[in-house]
C-alpha positions in Angstrom: 0.0 0.0 0.0 1.3 3.4 -1.0 2.2 6.1 1.6 -0.5 8.7 1.2 2.0 11.5 2.2 3.8 11.1 -1.1 2.3 11.3 -4.6 5.6 10.3 -6.4 8.1 7.8 -5.1 11.3 7.1 -7.0 13.9 4.4 -6.2 17.2 3.7 -7.9 16.2 5.4 -11.2 18.7 5.1 -14.0 18.6 6.2 -17.6 21.5 6.1 -20.0 21.8 7.7 -23.4 24.8 7.1 -25.7 27.8 8.5 -23.9 26.0 9.9 -20.9 24.2 8.8 -17.7 21.2 11.1 -17.8 19.9 9.7 -14.4 22.4 7.9 -12.2 20.5 6.3 -9.3 17.8 8.8 -8.3 15.9 8.3 -5.0 13.2 10.7 -4.2 9.8 11.1 -2.4 7.6 14.0 -3.6 5.3 15.2 -0.9 1.7 16.0 -1.8 0.3 19.5 -1.9 3.6 21.3 -2.5 5.4 23.1 -5.3 8.8 21.4 -5.9 11.6 23.2 -7.6 13.7 20.8 -9.8 16.9 22.8 -10.1 20.0 22.4 -12.1 21.9 23.6 -15.2 21.2 22.2 -18.7 22.3 18.6 -18.9 21.7 17.8 -15.3 18.9 15.3 -16.0 15.8 17.5 -15.2 13.9 16.8 -18.4 14.7 13.1 -18.4 13.4 12.8 -14.8 10.2 14.6 -15.6 9.6 12.4 -18.7 10.2 9.3 -16.6 7.6 10.5 -14.1 5.2 11.4 -16.9 5.7 7.9 -18.5 7.2 9.3 -21.7 10.7 7.8 -21.1 11.3 4.2 -19.8 14.1 4.0 -17.3 16.9 1.4 -17.7 16.4 0.4 -14.1 14.8 1.5 -10.9 11.2 2.5 -10.3 8.8 5.4 -10.4 5.3 5.2 -8.8 2.5 7.8 -8.9 -0.1 7.1 -6.2 1.5 3.7 -5.8 1.2 2.8 -9.5 3.9 2.6 -12.2 3.5 5.1 -15.0 0.7 3.9 -17.3 -2.5 5.1 -19.0 -4.0 5.1 -15.5 -1.4 7.5 -14.0 -1.3 9.7 -17.1 -4.9 10.8 -16.4 -3.6 12.2 -13.1 -0.5 14.0 -14.6 -0.4 17.2 -16.7 3.0 17.5 -18.4 4.1 20.8 -20.0 7.2 20.1 -22.0 9.9 22.6 -22.8 9.6 21.9 -26.6 6.8 23.8 -28.3 4.1 21.3 -29.3 1.5 23.8 -30.6 0.0 23.8 -34.2 0.8 27.1 -36.0 -2.3 27.0 -38.2 -4.7 26.9 -35.2 -6.0 29.9 -33.3 -5.5 30.1 -29.6 -9.1 29.0 -28.9 -8.9 26.2 -31.5 -5.7 25.0 -29.7 -7.5 24.8 -26.4 -10.6 23.2 -27.9 -8.5 20.6 -29.6 -6.4 19.7 -26.5 -9.3 19.8 -24.1 -11.1 17.0 -26.1 -8.5 14.6 -24.8 -9.1 15.2 -21.1 -12.1 14.5 -19.0 -10.7 16.8 -16.2 -10.5 19.9 -18.4 -11.9 23.0 -16.5 -13.5 25.4 -19.0 -14.0 28.1 -16.5 -10.3 27.9 -15.4 -9.3 28.0 -19.1 -11.1 31.2 -19.6 -9.7 32.8 -16.4 -6.2 31.9 -17.5 -6.7 33.2 -21.0 -7.7 36.5 -19.6 -4.9 36.6 -17.0 -2.3 35.7 -19.6 -3.6 38.4 -21.9 -4.1 36.0 -24.8 -6.5 36.8 -27.6 -8.4 33.6 -28.4 -8.8 34.7 -32.0 -5.1 35.0 -32.7 -3.3 32.4 -34.8 -0.6 30.5 -32.9 1.8 31.4 -35.8 1.5 35.1 -34.9 2.4 34.6 -31.2 5.8 35.6 -29.8 7.8 32.9 -27.9 6.7 34.4 -24.6 3.0 34.3 -25.7 3.4 30.7 -26.8 4.9 29.9 -23.4 1.8 31.5 -21.8 -0.5 29.4 -23.9 1.4 26.2 -22.9 0.8 27.1 -19.3 -2.9 27.7 -19.9 -3.0 24.1 -21.3 -1.2 22.7 -18.3 -3.2 24.5 -15.6 -6.6 24.1 -17.2 -6.7 20.5 -16.2 -7.8 19.4 -12.8 -4.8 17.1 -12.5 -3.2 15.9 -9.2 0.3 16.3 -10.5 1.6 19.1 -12.8 5.0 18.8 -14.4 6.5 22.0 -15.9 9.7 21.6 -17.8 11.6 24.9 -18.1 8.5 27.1 -18.5 10.6 30.3 -18.4 13.3 29.2 -20.9 14.2 31.9 -23.5 11.2 34.2 -23.0 10.8 37.9 -22.3 10.7 39.2 -18.7 7.0 40.3 -18.8 6.0 36.8 -19.9 8.2 35.3 -17.2 6.5 37.5 -14.5 3.1 36.6 -15.9 3.7 32.9 -15.9 5.1 32.9 -12.3 2.1 34.9 -11.2 -0.3 32.6 -13.0 1.2 29.6 -11.1 0.8 31.5 -7.8 -2.9 32.3 -8.6 -3.9 28.9 -10.0 -2.0 26.3 -7.8 -4.4 24.5 -5.4 -2.3 22.9 -2.7 -5.2 21.0 -1.3 -5.6 19.1 -4.6 -2.4 19.4 -6.5 1.4 18.9 -6.5 3.7 20.6 -8.9 7.3 19.9 -10.0 8.8 22.9 -11.8 12.1 22.3 -13.6 14.2 25.4 -14.2 17.6 27.1 -13.9 15.8 30.5 -13.5 15.9 30.3 -9.7 15.8 34.0 -8.9 12.4 34.4 -10.6 10.8 31.3 -9.2 12.3 31.0 -5.7 9.2 32.3 -4.0 7.1 29.5 -5.4 9.0 26.6 -3.8 8.0 24.6 -0.8 10.7 22.0 -1.5 13.6 21.8 -3.9 15.8 19.2 -5.6 19.2 20.1 -6.9 20.3 17.8 -9.7 23.9 17.4 -10.8 25.0 15.0 -13.5 22.0 12.8 -13.1 22.2 12.6 -9.3 20.4 14.3 -6.4 22.9 16.8 -4.9 20.6 18.4 -2.3 16.9 18.0 -1.6 14.5 19.1 1.1 12.4 21.9 2.4 13.3 25.2 0.8 12.9 27.1 4.1 15.0 24.6 6.1 17.8 24.8 3.4 17.7 28.6 3.5 18.2 28.5 7.3 20.8 25.7 7.2 23.0 27.4 4.6 22.1 31.0 5.4 21.5 31.6 1.7 18.6 32.1 -0.6 17.9 29.3 -3.1 19.4 31.4 -5.8 22.6 32.0 -3.9 22.8 28.3 -3.1 22.2 27.4 -6.7 25.1 29.6 -7.8 27.3 28.0 -5.1 26.4 24.4 -6.1 26.9 25.0 -9.8 29.8 27.4 -9.7 
């Protein structure tokens, strides 16, 4: 029987790509109802870890469970994964994009979709092809947060976008996250802009957990902000 305190449990997780150990023996337990910062530079294993949790990448060894079950069609219904790579269709409008994606999910919340569209300042009539990279990133977040999923995985949602879109995305997460129903894992190296979101953090380095735990306890222990600790760890 699974421990109800944890939504995700990971033991001995390993994934190797040609010439590199993307994940090299990861052990983690992700507490429910929190926002977790998955921190590390490019190449540290963040995306691979999220894809293993989402069931998109099969590990070479070790185990991931979500609510006590291995990643499967059953667990995918509880997970909203927003990848770093843009998966939007240029020929669709913003609203057509949302209508298309929502048809795949029984837990889509139309009211929340409309709230997010308004907050993100997205015109539903605009074609995706006309959106800036920052606006496309906002639309991806609308897709991820419009579902009533237990677990939200955000892979580098702030990567390469303008400051106003970064601020809008962080504020959107603050406004929409429901700790009584959701857990979120947010992978990023933009720690200064996202630090205020974290309840807990995981520092990954070369496919291994370097540090993990309560963000506040780590601040006290090291007498540093998460951003300062990040700079120290990856100097």
